[in-house]
SEVO-658337 format. One record per residue: x negated, y negated, z of N, C-alpha, C in turn; residue number from 1. Coordinates in steps of 0.2 Angstrom, whole numbers. Last residue first. Example, Ala and Ser with C-alpha at 12.3 -4.5 7.8 and 13.67 -1.06 7.14 Angstrom:
SEVO-658337
    n.u    n.v    n.w   ca.u   ca.v   ca.w    c.u    c.v    c.w  num
    -64     11     35    -68      5     36    -64      0     39    2
    -66     28     39    -62     22     39    -66     16     39    1
END
This chain:
SEVO-658337
    n.u    n.v    n.w   ca.u   ca.v   ca.w    c.u    c.v    c.w  num
    193    112    183    191    105    185    196    100    184  114
    198    123    176    198    122    184    197    115    186  113
    196    121    163    203    120    165    203    120    173  112
    182    123    162    184    117    161    191    116    163  111
    182    137    165    179    133    170    181    125    169  110
    188    142    153    191    143    160    188    138    165  109
    178    138    144    185    135    143    189    136    150  108
    168    146    147    167    139    148    174    135    148  107
    174    159    144    172    157    151    171    150    152  106
    174    157    130    180    158    134    179    156    141  105
    160    156    127    165    150    126    171    151    130  104
    156    169    131    154    163    134    158    157    133  103
    164    177    122    165    177    129    162    171    133  102
    158    172    110    165    172    111    167    172    118  101
    145    176    111    146    169    111    154    168    112  100
    146    190    112    143    187    117    145    179    117   99
    152    193     99    155    194    105    153    191    111   98
    141    189     91    147    185     90    152    187     96   97
    131    198     95    130    191     97    137    187     96   96
    137    210     91    136    209     98    135    202    100   95
    137    207     77    143    208     80    143    207     88   94
    123    206     74    128    200     73    134    201     77   93
    119    219     77    117    214     81    121    208     80   92
    126    226     67    128    228     74    125    222     79   91
    120    221     56    127    220     57    129    221     64   90
    107    225     58    108    218     58    115    217     59   89
    108    239     57    106    236     63    107    229     64   88
    112    240     44    117    242     49    115    239     56   87
    100    235     38    107    232     37    112    233     42   86
     92    246     41     90    239     44     97    234     43   85
     97    256     35     97    256     42     96    249     45   84
     95    253     21    102    253     24    102    253     31   83
     82    242     17     84    248     20     91    248     22   82
     76    230     12     80    234      8     83    241     10   81
     75    215     21     73    222     21     78    226     17   80
     81    203     23     76    204     17     73    211     17   79
     88    204     34     91    203     28     87    205     22   78
     80    205     45     83    211     43     86    210     36   77
     76    192     47     71    197     46     74    204     43   76
     88    186     50     85    185     44     79    190     42   75
     90    190     63     94    193     58     91    192     51   74
     81    181     70     81    188     70     84    192     65   73
     87    169     66     80    170     64     79    178     64   72
     99    170     73     99    169     65     92    171     63   71
     95    171     86     98    177     83     98    176     75   70
     90    158     87     85    163     88     88    169     85   69
    103    151     86     97    149     82     92    155     82   68
    110    156     97    112    157     90    107    156     85   67
    102    152    108    103    159    107    105    160    100   66
    103    138    106     96    141    106     97    148    104   65
    117    136    108    113    134    102    107    137    101   64
    118    140    121    122    144    115    119    142    109   63
    111    130    128    109    137    128    112    141    122   62
    119    119    125    112    119    123    110    127    123   61
    132    123    131    131    122    124    124    122    121   60
    128    124    144    130    130    141    129    129    133   59
    125    110    146    120    115    147    121    122    144   58
    137    105    144    132    103    140    126    108    140   57
    145    110    155    146    112    148    141    110    143   56
    142    104    167    139    111    165    140    113    158   55
    139     88    169    144     92    166    140     99    164   54
    133     83    185    132     84    178    137     89    175   53
    138     73    198    137     79    195    137     79    188   52
    128     59    204    134     62    201    133     69    198   51
    120     59    221    120     59    213    126     61    210   50
    123     47    234    124     54    231    124     54    224   49
    120     34    234    117     38    239    117     46    236   48
    118     24    220    122     28    224    118     32    228   47
    108     18    212    113     14    215    118     17    220   46
     90     19    212     97     23    212    102     18    215   45
     82      6    202     83     10    208     90     14    208   44
     77      9    185     81      6    190     82     10    196   43
     60     11    179     67     13    180     71      9    185   42
     48      5    178     48     11    182     55     14    182   41
     51     -7    171     45     -2    168     46      4    172   40
     61    -13    178     62    -11    171     56     -7    168   39
     56    -15    191     61    -10    190     62     -8    182   38
     38    -17    190     44    -19    192     49    -14    189   37
     25    -14    187     27    -10    193     35    -12    194   36
     21    -23    177     22    -16    175     25    -12    181   35
     19    -35    185     25    -34    180     26    -27    178   34
      7    -34    191     13    -33    195     19    -32    191   33
     -5    -25    180     -2    -31    183      5    -30    187   32
    -19    -19    172    -14    -18    177    -11    -25    180   31
    -27    -17    159    -24    -23    162    -18    -22    166   30
    -37    -11    149    -35     -9    155    -33    -15    159   29
    -36     -6    132    -37    -11    137    -34     -9    143   28
    -45      7    124    -39      5    127    -40     -1    132   27
    -58     12    121    -56      6    117    -49      3    120   26
    -60     23    129    -65     18    128    -63     12    125   25
    -49     31    128    -51     29    134    -56     23    134   24
    -49     33    114    -43     30    117    -45     28    124   23
    -61     40    112    -60     33    109    -54     30    112   22
    -59     52    119    -64     47    121    -63     40    118   21
    -48     57    111    -47     55    118    -52     50    120   20
    -55     59     99    -49     54     99    -47     52    106   19
    -65     68    103    -66     61    100    -61     56    100   18
    -57     79    106    -61     76    111    -63     69    109   17
    -51     82     94    -46     80    100    -51     76    105   16
    -62     85     86    -57     79     84    -53     77     90   15
    -67     96     93    -71     90     93    -67     84     91   14
    -57    105     91    -59    103     98    -63     97     98   13
    -57    106     77    -51    104     81    -53    101     88   12
    -70    111     75    -68    105     72    -62    102     76   11
    -69    124     82    -73    118     85    -72    112     82   10
    -59    130     74    -58    129     81    -62    123     84    9
    -66    130     62    -60    127     62    -58    125     69    8
    -77    138     65    -78    131     63    -72    127     63    7
    -70    150     68    -74    147     74    -75    139     72    6
    -65    153     56    -60    152     61    -64    148     67    5
    -77    155     49    -72    150     46    -67    148     52    4
    -82    166     55    -85    160     55    -81    154     53    3
    -72    176     52    -73    173     59    -77    167     59    2
    -75    177     38    -69    175     40    -69    172     48    1
END
């Protein structure tokens, strides 16, 4: 079993090294002044002070990740036939629902202040 794992690891390492070497050896190297212009490197900043980002997008992304991971965690308990596991999953779901509700309520308060 360990020999198979080592052969697989060496095969992946050799494949990555070979692809990298081929990419470096065969890729054309043609630097020019056009590649350093604004459209290749991004437009220059038009304002001296950056605009404020909406904090709601960050909170929304974090809440999505938390709910996604909690759904994965709860799914581990769902397939367990034990009554204790079902009770723990239910408690976990209630705690997560309360946390999401409180976070969304706080987000709405922050949006009203602005």
